[in-house]
N, C-alpha and C positions, 0 to 999 in steps of 0.2 A: 504494500500500500504506500502511496505517496506520503510525503511529510504532511503533518496535520494542517499546516497553514495553506496547503494547496488544495485541500478538500473543498469542493463547492459549498457544502453545508457549513463549514467553518467560516469561509469567506462571507457567505450570506448572513450568518449569525453575527459575525464581527461588524459587518456593515449596519445591521440592525442595532447593535449595541451603540455604534456611533450616532445613529439617528435618534435613539432614545436619549442619549446624553444631550444632543442638540435641542430637542423639543422640551425636555424637562426643565431646561433653563428658564423657560417662559411661564412655568406654572406659578400660580398665586402662592404666596408664602405659606399659607396653611396646607397646601398640597405638596409643595416642593420638597419639604423635609419629611413627609410621611409617605405618601403614595409614590412620589418621585424617587425617593431613595430606595423604596421597596422594588420599584420597577428596574432601576439601575442595578441593584444587587441581584435580582432574578436574572437579568440579562448577563451579568458577569458570570454567575453560576452556570448558566446555560452554555456559554462559550467554554468554560472549564470542563463541563460534562462532555462536550463534543471532543475536546482534546483527550480526555480520559478514555472515552469510548474507542477512539482511534488507537490508543496504545494498549488496550486490553484484548486478550484473546476472547474472553466471554463478554460480549458487548451488551447482551440483552438487558440486564438490570440498569446499566448506565443509560442506555438509549431510552428505556421506559421512563426513567427519572427526567431525562431531557425533554421527552414528550409531555410530561406532566408540567414541567416548568414553562414550556411554550404556551400551555393553556392558561396558566396563572398570568403570564405576560399579556395574553390576549384579553383576559378579564380586566386587568388593570388599565390597559389602553382604552377599553370600552368605557370603563368608569370615568376616565379622564375626559373622554368625549362627552359623556352624559353630564359631567360637571362643568362643561364648557371651557376646559383647559386646553383642548386642542380643537382645531377646526375640523369640519367634515372632510375637507380636502386632505388634511394631515392624517386624519383617521383612515381614510381610504388608502392613502399611500403607505402608511405604516402597516396596515392590515395585509396588504399585498406582500410585504416583506415577511411578516409573521407567517402567513400562509405558505410562502415559499420555503421557509425554514421547516415548518411543520411537515410539509409533504416530503422534503428530503429526509427528515428524521424517520418518518414512517417507511419510506422506501428502503432506507439503510437497515432498519429493523427487520423488514420483510426479507431482504437479501441475506441478512445474517442468519435468520431462522432457517432459510433454505440450505445454507452452507453448513449448518450444524450436523 
C-alpha cells in the first residue's frame, strides 16, 4: 500500500479538516469554543484513525470507528447550519466533502472485508 498521505481518503479527510478549521473561525463565540472545538477535535481524530487504519493489518475496528466519527462530524455540521453559523452554500459544500470521505471509508471497509 502507498504511504498514508497518498491515500485518496487521507487527502480528502485532510482537506476537510482544513475546511473545518476555516469555517469554525467565523462561529459566534458561544459556539466557537464548544461545538467548534468538538468539530475540530473529531476531524483531527478522524485523520489519525485513517492513518492508523492504513498501518494496521486488521483494519476493521479502526475503519468502523472512523465511520462513526464521520457521522458525528456530519451531525455537528448540520447543527451549525441549523444554528445559522454556516450558510446553506457552506453547508452544501462541506457536506459534499463529508460524503466523499464517508463513501471512501465505506469502500475501504468493504474491500478489507473481502480480502480477509
